[in-house]
C-alpha positions as CSV (number, residue, x, y, z in Angstrom):
1,M,-189.2,-92.7,-103.9
2,D,-185.6,-91.7,-103.5
3,F,-182.9,-94.4,-103.2
4,A,-180.1,-91.9,-102.8
5,L,-178.7,-91.1,-99.3
6,N,-179.2,-87.5,-98.3
7,Q,-176.4,-85.2,-97.3
8,Q,-176.8,-86.0,-93.5
9,Q,-176.8,-89.7,-94.2
10,L,-173.7,-89.3,-96.3
11,E,-172.0,-87.4,-93.5
12,V,-172.8,-90.2,-91.0
13,K,-171.4,-92.7,-93.5
14,A,-168.1,-90.7,-93.9
15,E,-167.8,-90.2,-90.2
16,M,-168.2,-93.9,-89.4
17,R,-165.8,-94.9,-92.2
18,R,-163.2,-92.5,-91.0
19,F,-163.4,-93.9,-87.4
20,A,-163.2,-97.4,-88.7
21,R,-160.2,-96.7,-90.8
22,E,-158.3,-94.5,-88.3
23,V,-159.1,-96.2,-85.0
24,I,-160.6,-99.7,-85.5
25,R,-158.4,-101.2,-88.2
26,P,-155.0,-100.4,-86.7
27,V,-155.8,-102.5,-83.6
28,A,-158.2,-105.1,-85.2
29,A,-155.5,-107.8,-85.6
30,K,-154.3,-107.4,-82.0
31,H,-157.7,-107.8,-80.4
32,D,-158.6,-110.6,-82.8
33,A,-155.4,-112.5,-81.8
34,E,-155.7,-111.8,-78.1
35,E,-159.5,-112.2,-77.9
36,S,-159.5,-109.0,-75.8
37,T,-162.2,-106.4,-75.2
38,P,-161.2,-103.2,-77.0
39,W,-161.8,-100.7,-74.1
40,E,-159.5,-98.1,-75.7
41,V,-161.6,-98.1,-78.9
42,M,-164.8,-97.8,-77.0
43,K,-163.4,-94.9,-75.1
44,E,-162.3,-93.2,-78.3
45,A,-165.7,-93.9,-79.8
46,R,-167.3,-92.1,-76.8
47,D,-164.9,-89.2,-77.2
48,R,-165.9,-88.8,-80.8
49,G,-169.6,-89.0,-80.0
50,I,-170.4,-92.4,-81.6
51,H,-171.0,-94.4,-78.4
52,G,-173.5,-93.9,-75.6
53,I,-177.0,-92.6,-75.1
54,D,-176.5,-89.4,-77.1
55,H,-175.2,-91.5,-80.0
56,L,-178.2,-93.9,-79.7
57,Q,-180.6,-91.0,-79.8
58,R,-178.9,-89.5,-82.8
59,M,-179.0,-92.8,-84.7
60,G,-182.8,-92.9,-84.0
61,S,-183.4,-89.3,-85.1
62,D,-183.2,-90.1,-88.9
63,P,-186.8,-90.2,-90.2
64,D,-185.7,-92.7,-92.8
65,G,-184.2,-95.0,-90.3
66,M,-180.9,-95.1,-92.2
67,Y,-178.4,-93.8,-89.6
68,G,-178.3,-97.0,-87.6
69,V,-177.7,-99.4,-90.6
70,I,-175.3,-97.1,-92.2
71,G,-173.3,-96.8,-89.0
72,A,-173.4,-100.6,-88.4
73,E,-172.1,-101.4,-91.9
74,E,-169.2,-98.9,-91.7
75,L,-168.0,-99.9,-88.2
76,H,-168.1,-103.6,-89.2
77,W,-166.1,-102.7,-92.3
78,G,-163.4,-101.8,-89.8
79,C,-163.7,-105.0,-87.7
80,A,-166.8,-107.0,-86.8
81,G,-165.6,-108.0,-83.4
82,I,-164.7,-104.5,-82.3
83,A,-167.8,-103.1,-83.8
84,L,-169.9,-105.6,-81.8
85,A,-168.0,-104.6,-78.7
86,I,-169.0,-101.0,-79.3
87,S,-172.6,-101.7,-80.3
88,G,-173.5,-105.0,-78.5
89,S,-175.1,-103.2,-75.5
90,G,-177.8,-101.9,-77.9
91,L,-179.6,-105.3,-77.8
92,A,-180.0,-105.0,-74.1
93,A,-181.3,-101.5,-74.5
94,A,-183.7,-102.7,-77.2
95,G,-185.0,-105.4,-74.8
96,L,-185.5,-102.7,-72.1
97,A,-187.4,-100.5,-74.5
98,A,-189.6,-103.4,-75.7
99,S,-190.6,-104.6,-72.2
100,G,-189.9,-101.9,-69.6
101,T,-191.9,-99.1,-68.2
102,P,-190.8,-95.5,-68.8
103,E,-189.3,-95.4,-65.4
104,Q,-187.3,-98.7,-65.9
105,I,-186.1,-97.5,-69.3
106,A,-184.9,-94.2,-67.8
107,R,-183.2,-96.1,-65.0
108,W,-181.3,-98.9,-66.8
109,V,-180.7,-97.9,-70.4
110,P,-178.0,-95.4,-69.4
111,D,-176.3,-98.2,-67.4
112,C,-176.1,-100.2,-70.7
113,F,-173.6,-97.6,-72.0
114,G,-172.4,-95.4,-69.2
115,T,-172.2,-91.7,-69.0
116,G,-169.4,-89.2,-69.3
117,D,-166.0,-91.0,-69.4
118,E,-167.4,-94.2,-67.9
119,I,-167.9,-97.1,-70.2
120,K,-170.6,-99.6,-69.2
121,L,-172.0,-102.6,-70.9
122,G,-175.4,-104.3,-71.4
123,A,-176.2,-107.9,-72.2
124,Y,-179.4,-109.5,-73.5
125,A,-179.5,-113.0,-72.1
126,V,-181.9,-115.3,-74.0
127,T,-180.0,-118.2,-75.5
128,E,-179.7,-121.5,-73.7
129,A,-178.0,-124.8,-74.5
130,G,-181.3,-126.3,-75.6
131,A,-183.0,-123.2,-76.7
132,G,-181.4,-120.8,-79.2
133,S,-183.7,-119.4,-81.8
134,D,-186.6,-121.5,-80.3
135,V,-187.3,-119.2,-77.4
136,K,-190.3,-121.3,-76.2
137,S,-187.9,-124.0,-75.1
138,L,-186.1,-121.8,-72.5
139,R,-185.5,-123.6,-69.1
140,T,-184.3,-120.7,-66.9
141,T,-187.0,-120.0,-64.3
142,A,-188.0,-117.1,-62.2
143,K,-190.1,-117.7,-59.1
144,R,-191.7,-115.1,-56.8
145,D,-190.7,-115.3,-53.2
146,G,-192.1,-112.4,-51.2
147,D,-190.6,-109.2,-52.4
148,E,-188.1,-110.9,-54.6
149,W,-187.8,-113.0,-57.8
150,V,-185.5,-116.0,-57.7
151,L,-183.7,-116.9,-60.9
152,N,-182.2,-120.3,-61.7
153,G,-180.6,-121.4,-65.0
154,T,-177.8,-121.0,-67.4
155,K,-177.6,-118.7,-70.5
156,V,-175.0,-119.4,-73.2
157,F,-173.3,-117.5,-76.0
158,I,-174.2,-114.2,-74.4
159,T,-172.5,-111.0,-75.8
160,N,-171.0,-109.2,-72.8
161,G,-172.2,-112.1,-70.6
162,G,-170.9,-111.8,-67.1
163,I,-169.0,-108.6,-67.6
164,A,-172.1,-106.4,-68.3
165,D,-173.4,-103.8,-65.8
166,V,-177.0,-104.7,-66.8
167,H,-178.2,-108.1,-67.9
168,V,-181.7,-108.3,-69.4
169,V,-182.7,-111.9,-68.7
170,V,-185.7,-113.8,-70.3
171,A,-187.0,-116.5,-67.9
172,N,-190.0,-118.7,-67.4
173,V,-192.5,-117.6,-64.7
174,A,-195.2,-120.1,-66.0
175,P,-193.4,-122.8,-67.9
176,E,-196.6,-124.6,-68.9
177,L,-197.6,-121.6,-71.1
178,G,-194.5,-121.7,-73.3
179,H,-193.2,-118.3,-74.5
180,R,-196.4,-116.8,-73.2
181,G,-195.3,-117.7,-69.7
182,Q,-192.0,-115.8,-70.0
183,A,-190.9,-112.5,-68.6
184,S,-187.9,-110.2,-68.8
185,F,-185.9,-109.2,-65.7
186,V,-182.9,-106.9,-65.0
187,V,-180.0,-108.4,-63.1
188,E,-177.4,-105.9,-62.2
189,K,-173.6,-106.5,-62.0
190,G,-172.5,-107.9,-58.7
191,T,-175.9,-109.4,-57.8
192,P,-175.3,-112.5,-55.6
193,G,-176.2,-115.7,-57.4
194,M,-175.2,-114.5,-60.8
195,S,-171.8,-115.5,-62.2
196,Q,-169.9,-115.7,-65.4
197,G,-169.4,-119.3,-66.6
198,K,-167.2,-120.4,-69.5
199,K,-165.9,-117.6,-71.8
200,E,-166.1,-118.9,-75.4
201,S,-163.1,-119.0,-77.6
202,K,-164.6,-118.3,-81.1
203,I,-163.2,-118.5,-84.6
204,G,-164.6,-115.0,-85.4
205,I,-165.7,-111.7,-83.8
206,R,-163.1,-112.5,-81.3
207,A,-162.9,-108.9,-79.9
208,S,-166.4,-109.3,-78.7
209,H,-166.8,-111.0,-75.2
210,T,-169.1,-114.1,-75.3
211,A,-169.7,-116.2,-72.3
212,E,-172.1,-118.2,-70.2
213,V,-174.1,-116.5,-67.5
214,V,-175.1,-118.7,-64.5
215,F,-178.0,-118.0,-62.1
216,E,-178.1,-120.0,-58.9
217,E,-180.8,-118.8,-56.5
218,C,-180.2,-115.3,-57.8
219,R,-182.5,-113.0,-55.9
220,I,-183.6,-109.7,-57.4
221,P,-186.1,-107.1,-56.2
222,V,-189.7,-107.3,-57.6
223,E,-189.2,-103.9,-59.3
224,N,-186.6,-105.6,-61.6
225,L,-189.5,-107.3,-63.5
226,L,-189.7,-105.4,-66.7
227,G,-193.2,-104.0,-67.3
228,G,-194.3,-104.6,-63.8
229,E,-196.5,-107.0,-61.9
230,E,-199.8,-105.9,-63.3
231,K,-198.7,-106.2,-66.9
232,L,-197.4,-109.7,-66.3
233,E,-200.6,-110.8,-64.6
234,R,-202.7,-109.6,-67.5
235,K,-200.4,-111.4,-70.0
236,L,-200.6,-114.7,-68.1
237,A,-204.4,-114.3,-67.7
238,R,-204.8,-113.9,-71.5
239,A,-202.6,-116.9,-72.1
240,R,-204.6,-119.1,-69.7
241,S,-207.9,-117.9,-71.1
242,G,-206.9,-119.0,-74.6
243,E,-206.8,-115.4,-76.0
244,P,-204.6,-115.2,-79.1
245,S,-201.0,-114.4,-78.5
246,R,-199.6,-111.0,-79.1
247,G,-196.2,-112.6,-79.7
248,S,-192.9,-113.0,-77.8
249,N,-191.2,-109.8,-76.6
250,A,-187.8,-111.5,-77.4
251,L,-188.9,-112.3,-80.9
252,A,-190.3,-108.8,-81.4
253,T,-187.0,-107.4,-80.2
254,F,-185.0,-109.6,-82.7
255,E,-187.3,-108.7,-85.6
256,L,-186.6,-105.0,-85.1
257,T,-182.9,-105.4,-84.6
258,R,-182.3,-107.9,-87.5
259,P,-181.7,-105.1,-90.1
260,L,-178.8,-103.9,-88.0
261,V,-177.4,-107.4,-87.9
262,G,-177.8,-107.6,-91.7
263,A,-176.0,-104.3,-92.1
264,S,-173.2,-105.6,-89.9
265,A,-172.8,-108.6,-92.1
266,L,-172.7,-106.4,-95.2
267,G,-169.8,-104.4,-93.7
268,I,-167.7,-107.5,-93.8
269,A,-168.7,-108.4,-97.3
270,Q,-168.0,-104.8,-98.5
271,A,-164.6,-104.8,-96.8
272,A,-163.7,-108.1,-98.5
273,Y,-164.9,-106.8,-101.9
274,E,-163.1,-103.5,-101.7
275,W,-159.8,-105.2,-100.6
276,T,-160.0,-107.7,-103.4
277,L,-160.4,-105.0,-106.0
278,E,-157.4,-103.1,-104.6
279,Y,-155.3,-106.3,-104.4
280,L,-156.1,-107.4,-108.0
281,D,-155.4,-103.9,-109.2
282,E,-152.2,-103.1,-107.3
283,D,-150.5,-106.6,-107.3
284,P,-151.2,-108.1,-110.7
285,L,-148.3,-110.4,-110.6
286,E,-149.0,-111.7,-107.1
287,A,-152.7,-112.1,-108.1
288,D,-151.8,-113.9,-111.3
289,F,-151.2,-117.4,-109.8
290,F,-153.6,-119.6,-111.7
291,A,-155.0,-117.3,-114.3
292,P,-152.6,-117.8,-117.2
293,A,-153.2,-121.5,-117.3
294,L,-156.9,-121.5,-116.7
295,D,-158.2,-118.4,-118.6
296,E,-159.0,-119.2,-122.2
297,S,-161.1,-116.1,-122.9
298,S,-160.2,-113.3,-125.2
299,T,-158.9,-111.4,-122.2
300,A,-156.3,-114.0,-121.2
301,G,-152.9,-112.4,-120.4
302,Q,-154.4,-109.1,-119.5
303,P,-154.3,-107.5,-116.0
304,P,-156.5,-109.3,-113.4
305,L,-159.3,-106.7,-113.4
306,A,-159.5,-106.8,-117.2
307,R,-160.1,-110.5,-117.4
308,Q,-163.7,-111.6,-118.1
309,G,-163.6,-114.5,-115.6
310,N,-162.6,-112.2,-112.8
311,Q,-165.1,-109.6,-113.9
312,Q,-168.0,-112.1,-113.8
313,I,-167.2,-113.0,-110.2
314,L,-166.7,-109.4,-109.0
315,A,-169.9,-108.3,-110.7
316,Q,-171.9,-111.1,-109.0
317,V,-170.4,-110.1,-105.6
318,A,-171.2,-106.5,-106.1
319,T,-174.8,-107.3,-107.2
320,E,-175.4,-109.6,-104.2
321,I,-174.1,-107.0,-101.7
322,D,-176.3,-104.3,-103.2
323,A,-179.4,-106.5,-103.3
324,A,-178.9,-107.4,-99.6
325,R,-178.3,-103.7,-98.7
326,L,-181.7,-102.7,-100.3
327,L,-183.4,-105.4,-98.1
328,V,-181.7,-104.0,-95.0
329,Q,-182.6,-100.4,-95.8
330,R,-186.2,-101.3,-96.6
331,A,-186.6,-103.1,-93.2
332,A,-184.9,-100.3,-91.3
333,W,-187.2,-97.7,-93.0
334,M,-190.3,-99.8,-92.1
335,G,-189.2,-100.2,-88.5
336,R,-188.4,-96.5,-88.1
337,N,-191.8,-95.4,-89.6
338,G,-193.9,-97.8,-87.6
339,I,-194.8,-100.0,-90.5
340,P,-195.3,-103.6,-89.1
341,L,-192.8,-106.1,-90.6
342,L,-195.7,-108.5,-91.2
343,G,-194.0,-110.2,-94.2
344,G,-190.8,-111.0,-92.3
345,Q,-188.9,-108.1,-93.8
346,G,-186.6,-107.9,-90.8
347,S,-185.7,-111.6,-91.1
348,M,-185.3,-111.3,-94.9
349,S,-182.7,-108.6,-94.5
350,K,-180.7,-110.6,-91.9
351,L,-181.0,-113.9,-93.8
352,K,-179.9,-112.5,-97.2
353,S,-177.1,-110.4,-95.7
354,G,-175.6,-113.2,-93.6
355,Q,-175.6,-115.5,-96.6
356,V,-174.0,-112.9,-98.8
357,A,-171.3,-112.2,-96.3
358,V,-170.3,-115.9,-96.1
359,W,-170.6,-116.5,-99.8
360,A,-168.8,-113.3,-100.8
361,T,-165.8,-113.8,-98.5
362,R,-165.4,-117.5,-99.6
363,T,-165.8,-116.6,-103.3
364,L,-163.2,-113.8,-103.1
365,M,-160.8,-116.1,-101.3
366,D,-161.1,-118.5,-104.2
367,L,-160.5,-115.6,-106.6
368,V,-157.4,-114.5,-104.8
369,G,-155.9,-118.0,-104.5
370,P,-153.5,-119.5,-101.9
371,F,-152.5,-116.2,-100.4
372,A,-156.1,-115.9,-99.1
373,Y,-155.5,-119.0,-96.9
374,T,-152.7,-117.3,-95.0
375,T,-153.1,-115.2,-91.9
376,E,-151.3,-112.4,-93.7
377,C,-154.4,-112.0,-95.9
378,P,-157.3,-110.1,-94.4
379,L,-159.8,-112.2,-96.3
380,E,-159.2,-115.1,-93.9
381,K,-160.4,-112.9,-90.9
382,W,-163.4,-111.6,-92.8
383,F,-164.3,-115.2,-93.7
384,R,-164.1,-116.2,-90.0
385,D,-166.1,-113.2,-88.9
386,A,-168.8,-113.7,-91.5
387,K,-170.1,-117.1,-90.4
388,I,-171.7,-115.9,-87.2
389,Y,-174.2,-113.9,-89.2
390,E,-175.8,-117.1,-90.3
391,L,-176.1,-118.2,-86.7
392,F,-176.8,-115.6,-84.0
393,E,-180.0,-113.7,-83.5
394,G,-181.7,-116.6,-85.3
395,T,-180.0,-119.1,-87.6
396,A,-180.6,-119.0,-91.3
397,E,-183.0,-121.9,-91.0
398,I,-185.0,-120.0,-88.3
399,Q,-185.1,-116.9,-90.5
400,R,-186.7,-119.0,-93.3
401,L,-189.3,-120.4,-90.9
402,V,-190.1,-116.9,-89.6
403,I,-190.4,-115.5,-93.1
404,S,-192.6,-118.4,-94.4
405,R,-195.0,-118.3,-91.4
406,M,-195.4,-114.5,-91.6
407,Q,-195.9,-114.7,-95.4
408,V,-198.6,-117.4,-94.9
409,A,-200.3,-115.4,-92.2
410,E,-200.3,-112.3,-94.4
411,Y,-201.7,-114.4,-97.3
412,R,-204.5,-115.8,-95.2
413,E,-205.4,-112.3,-93.9
414,R,-205.7,-111.1,-97.5
415,M,-207.9,-114.1,-98.3
416,I,-210.2,-113.3,-95.4
417,E,-210.4,-109.6,-96.5
418,A,-211.2,-110.7,-100.1
419,A,-213.9,-113.1,-98.9
420,A,-215.5,-110.3,-96.8
421,I,-215.5,-107.9,-99.8
422,A,-217.0,-110.6,-102.0
423,A,-219.7,-111.3,-99.4
424,E,-220.7,-107.6,-99.3
425,G,-220.8,-107.5,-103.1
426,T,-218.4,-104.6,-103.2
427,E,-215.6,-106.3,-105.1
428,P,-213.7,-103.6,-107.1
429,D,-214.1,-103.4,-110.8
430,L,-210.7,-104.6,-111.9
431,G,-211.7,-104.6,-115.6
432,G,-212.5,-100.9,-115.3
433,S,-209.3,-100.2,-113.6
434,V,-207.3,-102.0,-116.2
435,A,-209.1,-100.1,-119.0
436,A,-208.5,-96.8,-117.3
437,A,-204.8,-97.6,-116.9
438,A,-204.6,-98.5,-120.6
439,E,-206.1,-95.2,-121.6
């Protein structure tokens, strides 16, 4: 087992950090203030080969699964909102890959990113006002009418919602079956009956477009049903017969993409940590606001980075970031190598990383003092950006439920296997194994 990044992975890390430092950070404050889509940054990302289909394939080419999470962390180190504007279409592409036929994937995934100099966007439309992480409560419907499907409903908090070229929409075709009666559809830009509703004004990730998407008698061709008619009919027949569920495609998509979300949160935490180290080192007088009066240790009166109180806090922040990063990398490795995340490893990585980002930015603001509460201090932006990582793609509470249920299911499976072994009288000789290990 090797925990070190290899040379290729280190090169990806350096390339993404360079882009974040040279291109993203100089315009981050502008797009944050204006809540504007950073088209010029996406264009530069395309020119440098870190946006689009070729980049997506390159990120998936690493047998360890590290390229994607390394890239996500470094781009979000630059600015979470801009990074999400660059990468947000990937969730729509993942939804297409999870549910679509090879022909559908080939047709619509390129339109999630664009080709050549053309920048296009994708959106994955699941969330509704009464159904966020609880996908079985979705109310948007899709009804067959001749050679068309007719969609009605409203999606909320959709990244690239209304401005995307491709919307992957999860809707009910058989509401009585819960999530087993849902299907995914592609609705292309300009389709009559689809419109952008309210654009959200958010406290963080403000360079990423978030809006409602409204469907009113929105008609799409039957071929826009992902997976096709036969696959849907088989799925509904299994549900109606009581055959055990194979799970929700939406939930399966989220579990695989959650390590990327976790890595994104860590980019914010790492940025805040690095900036605080530099601030305390380069501006000891400015950073010395409360310390002389409050520090009674043997290091009182020394430069900020030499004080034990500060060292305790910085050490804890560094440890939490590293621990979360290991969870992210494990889940990414498992997903890339086809190892089922049966213990909720994807959710663990997202849960821990989101909590670390929120806690670390707040803790570092406390350490820096009053300056951190001003808009001149970058910590306040990182603090605003961090909160969403406890909310979207499954709240922290939902992550815990997912982890717990998957852990219980895994435990019960082990108990069933153990009972079967005991019934066959082939229980392994643990005593002999222990003795052999002792020798």
